[in-house]
N, C-alpha and C positions, 0 to 999 in steps of 0.2 A: 452901240450899246449891249447888244446881243453877245458881241464878241466878249466885252469886259465880263459879262455874268458868266459865259462860259469859262473864261481864263479864272475868275474867282472860284467857280466850283471845281476847276481842275487842281487850282492850288489847295482848296479845302480837302478834297479827296486824297491828294498826295500826303497832306499833313496827317490825315486821318489814318491812311494806310501806314505811312511810318509809325504813328503811335500804335497803332494794331500790332504791326511786327515787333515793336520793341515789347509791348505787353505779352506778346507770344513767347518773346525770349526770356521774359522775366518769369512767366508761367512754366515755362520748360525748366528754367533755373531752379525754381522752386519745387517743382516735380522731383527732380533730381537730387535735390537736398534732402527732401522728405524721405526719398527711397533710400538715400545712403546715410540717412539720420545725421547729418552734418549742418551745423549752423549755417544759415545763409549771410553771406557778406556782400554789401552792395558793390556793383563793378561797373563796368562800361555799359552794360546791356541796361542799365537805369539811365536814361538820358533826363536831361534837366526838365523835359515836358512831361516825364512821367515819374520824376522823382518823388512826388507826393504819394501817387497811387502805389507805386514801386515800393516805396518805404512801408507803406501800410501792409502791403502783401508779404513784404520781407518778415515784418514785425509779427504778423499773423502766423506765418509759417516756422518762424524760430520759436514761437510760443508753442505751436502744436507740436515740433520736434522734441522741444525741452519736456513737454508733458508725457510724449510718448517714451522718451528715454526714462523719465522718471518712473513711469507704470512700470516698465520693462525691469529696471533696477528693484523696484519694490516687489515685482514677481520673483525675480531671481533670488532675492533676499529671503523672501518667505519660504520658497522651495529649498534654499540651501539651510535655514533654521528647521524645516521639516526633516531633511535628511540627517541633519545632525542629532535631532532627538528621536527619530523613527527608524533610521537606517539599520540598527541593529537588533531591533525586536524580534522576537521568535515568530509573531504574527506577522503575515504579510499586510502591507499597507500600500493602498493604491488610491491615487488622486487623479481623477478623470475631468477633462475640460468640457465646455457645452458641446463642441464638435465630436466628443466621444473618443478624443486622443488622450493617451496617457501622459500626464504631466510629471508624475513621480511614481515610483515603485522602488521598495527598500530590497534588501538583499534577501529576505525571506521570501519573497515572490520568485526570485531566481532559484531558490533552493526547492520550492514546491513544483515550479515548472522550468526544469533545466532547458528544455528546447527553446524556450522564449528568447534567451539572449537578451539583448539590450532592449527593453520595452518602451523606453522613453520615445515620444513622438508617433507611436504606433496606435493604430485604431484599436479600441478595445475588442471588437468582434473578432479580429485577426488573431490577437494574443491568446484570449481564453475561449475555449469552445465549450459554451453552454448557453442554450437558449432561456433557460430558467434564469441564469444570472444577468443576461442582458434585459430580459423582463424587470428583475428586481432593481437593475440600475434606473430603468425608466419609471418604475413606481416610487423610487426615492426622489427622483426629480419632481414627480407630480404630488409628493408629500402623502401618498397613500400606502408606503411600504411598512412591512412588520418591521419591529425592532431588530430581529434576527431572523434568518432563514437558512436552512440547510440545502446546499445546492451542490449537484453532482457535476464534475467536470470530466469529460471524456477526453481521454488521451489516446495516443496510437496503440498501446498494447494494455491499458489499465485505465482504471477509473479512479478518481480522487474525490472525496466528500469534504466539502469546507463549510464552516460556520460563518455566515457573512453578515456583517453589520455595516449599514449605510448612513451616511449624515450629509446635509447640504452644508457648503461653506459659502455663504452667500457674500458678494463684494469681495471675495478674497483677493482677486487681482486688482481691485480699484477702479476697474473699467465698466462695471456692471456685470461682468460675467460671472456666472455662478460655477464653482466647482463641486463636486461630489468626491467625498471621502469615503472608502471602504476598508473595513479591517477583515481579514481572511484568516480563520483559525482552522488548521486542520485537524479534522476529525475522523480521517480514513481509518487509522488504527482502532477507535472506539467503535465505529460502525462495523468494522470485521470482527472484533470481539463480541460485539453485540449479536451479530448473525451466527457467531461459533456458539454463544450461550444459548440462542433460540433453537439452533439445530441439536445441540447437546441435549436440552431438556425435552424436546420432541423425540429424540432418539432413546433417550431413557424411558420415556413415558411408554413408547412403543415396545421396547424390550421387555419392559415389565408387564404390561398388559397381556401379552401372549400367554406367558406360563401362569399368570394369576388368573385368567380367564378358564384355562384348562383345570387348574386346581379346583376353582370355585365349582365349576360344572361337575367334576367327579365328586367333591364332598357333597354338594346338594344331593347328589343321586344315591349316595351311601346314606346320607342322614334320612332321606325319605323313603328308602326301601331297602335298607341293609339287612331287615330280618328275612326278606324273600328273595334277595340275591344270592344265586349259586356261589359257592365258595371260590371256585376258580376265577369268576366275574370279580368277585371283591377282592381277591389278590392281584388280579390285573389293575384294577383300579387303583388300589393302593401303591403298587410298582410306578404306575403312572405318576401319582401324586408325589411319590419320592422323587421320581426322575426330574420333576419340573421343580420341586422345591430345592433340589441340588443346583439346578441351573439358576434359580434366583439368587441362592447363597453365593454362587461362583460371580456371577454379575455384581452382586454387592461387594464381594471382596476385591473384585477388579476396580470397581468405582472408587473404593476406599483406597486402594493401592495407587491409582492415578491421582486421587485428590491429595494424598500425601506426597507424592513426587513432584507436583505442582505446587505446593506450599511454600512458604518461605523457610520451613524448617523439613526437609524431605528425609531427615534421618541418615544422611550418608556417613558410613563409618569405614573409611579408607584405611587399609594398612598394606604393608608389603607382603604380596601373595603369590604362591607358586601357582601360575594358570595351568601347567600341564596336570599337576597333582588334583586341581579342581575339577578339571574336565575328566580325569579318570575316576574320581569319585562319583561323577555323575553317571558313568558309562554303565555301572551295574544296573541302575534302574532302567536306562534307555535299552539295554541288551534283554532283559527280562520282559519288557513290553514288545519289544521286536519280536521275541519268540511267540508271542501270543497272537500278534497281528501279520505275521508272514514277511515282515519287512527285514533289511539288511541295514545294520548299523555299523560304520567304520569311523575310525578316528586317525587323522594326520597332523601330528604336532612336530613342528620343527625343533630340532634338538638346541637350536641357538637362542631359543627364548629364555629370558632371565626373568627374575621377579618384577613384579609390576605393582605399582599403588593403586589398589581397586578396594571396592567393598564387596567381598566374596559372596555375601549372600543374595546382594542384587545381581551381580553378574551372573550366579548360578540361576537366578530367575529368567535372566535374558536367554541363556541357553535352553532352559526348560521350555520356556514359549516358543523359541524358533524349532527346536525338534518336534514339540507337541504339534505344531502346525504342518510340519513335514509329515508326521504320522496321520494326521487327519485328512489332508489333501492329496495324498498320494495313494494308488492302487496298492494291494497287497503284492509282495515280491519286489517292491521298489527298494531302490539303494539309498540310504542317507549318509551323508559324510560330514563329520565334524572336523574342522580344521583350524591351525592357528599357525601364523608364520610372522617373524619381525618386518616391520616395514616403517621406514621414515622416523626412527626413534621410538616407535611405539610397537603395537602388536595387532595384526589384522586377523580377525576371526571370521569365520564362516560356517553356514549350514546349507548344504546343497542336497539336491535329490534330481532323480531323472523322471519325475511325475509329468504331468499334462502341460506344466508351465502356466504361466499368466497373460492375459491379454495385453497387448502394448498400451491401450488406453487405461489400463486399471494400474499399471505400475506405478505412477506418480501418486496415486492416492491411498496406497497401502498402508501406510503408517497414520492415517486420519482415524479418528476414533469412530467405532461403529462400521467403518467400511468393510463391505465384504465382496468379494468377487462373484460368488455363487451364494445368494442370500439363502435360499431354501436349503442347500447342502449343509451350510455352515451352523444354521440352527439345529438341524439333524444330529450333527456331531458335537454339539453342547457348546460351540463357540460363543464368546460374548462379543467379539468384534472389538476389543480393547487391548488384547495381548500385544500387537505390534506396537501399539501407541504407548504402552507400558515400556517395551523395549526401548523405543526412541528415547523416552525421558530419562530412562537409567542411563543409557549410553551417553546422553548429551550432559547429564549431571557430572560424568567423568571427564567432561570436556571432549568427548568423542564424537562419531557421527554414525549413522546407518545408511545403508542404500541396498537396491536389490537389482539384480540382473536376471533376466528371465526371457525364453523364447517358447512359444506355444509349441508343444510336441518335444521338446527337449530338456525339460526341466527348469528348475529355479535355484537361484543362489542368494542368500540373504547374508550380508557382510555387516560387520561393525568394527569400527577401529577404536583402540583404546591407547591414547597417547601416554608418554612418559615411562621411563625405566624405572628400576627399584629406588625407592626413596623420593622419586620425583613428585611434583604436584601435576594434577591433570592441566594438561595444555591443548591449544587449538591443534586440530588434526590436519591432514592434507587437504587439498582442495576437493570440493564435493563432486562426488560420481554421479552416474545416472540414477535417478529414482530416489535421491536424497529425500528423507523425511524430515 
């Protein structure tokens, strides 16, 4: 009897093991079909004994695969529609999944961050380097973010400011996943202009404050005690007031000139002009000033120069500002040379001196407003800090460029290039040189 029981148990165990092997085969087949996203078809692995349960498992797997394929198609369709609608916007559009991987990025993002390349599938923190932006992403997900936020993105050699707007796209993928959409507007230029404006206002205020304070102090002294002041002190006070009044007037004139040059109507009146004759007409004043300061002024004009389309009054101002700087910042006995020569279809002009030269770190900033290499000495000589900025604007209005070459102890050379021959319109000059303003 016991043998019959053992035999029955053995048969039952064998049948159970066979069904288990069949079920394992079915599960493996289902698993592979799900991984490959292929519809499961009943085959030899589904034995008659397992047909019922196998069919149920196959049907469930097929339904799962169909749902998965449908969701993937829906997601792809949504992203395709978004790309068609948003791909060519000027603002960068970014869609991020719940795992912080980028699902969509339009062309504008590539333009803002050229180093990124293909951002799709990459993690957000790898593509965009900004702790503040990652914090904003999290705040949007938690529904506590501001509607807009200005964020600084640090790149290798520069920084970019973007105005970022974020919004949730709930159930966008149809599978319960929440996407986050961001619109990034580049405000780097506005930020730079705002900083320039702030610096300009601060510099103008500083430049005006010093002479006004001096004038106010001397005037108050004259008002309170002019009857008791010795004549020589009174004359000295009045001369000081006159000096700083002239400085204020010079500063205001330069500010007005710069404002006109930067306006939409700078008043440029170009006409075919004889540049050598223009330089010769300026030489009389320069020679007379050189005689009083102990400088030497020379001119070297290439005979091959032809007439050129320029505004003679404004180009005269360029020469005067550059030569005036050479007088101010070189010691007595220094040599100043004005030169003009044909180059690349235009004319290259220069003012050179054998003075003390300019420190290397200062050279790139020389054409900025109010920039001075030696601030104390510049104010003593009456400089406003706007002369070279005016030079840059005038030359740029002619389609040219300016630059400087200098070495400490060996003098400086200021260059400007004027494109176009007689009757030609101003055009782009050659490639920028060192110290381009």
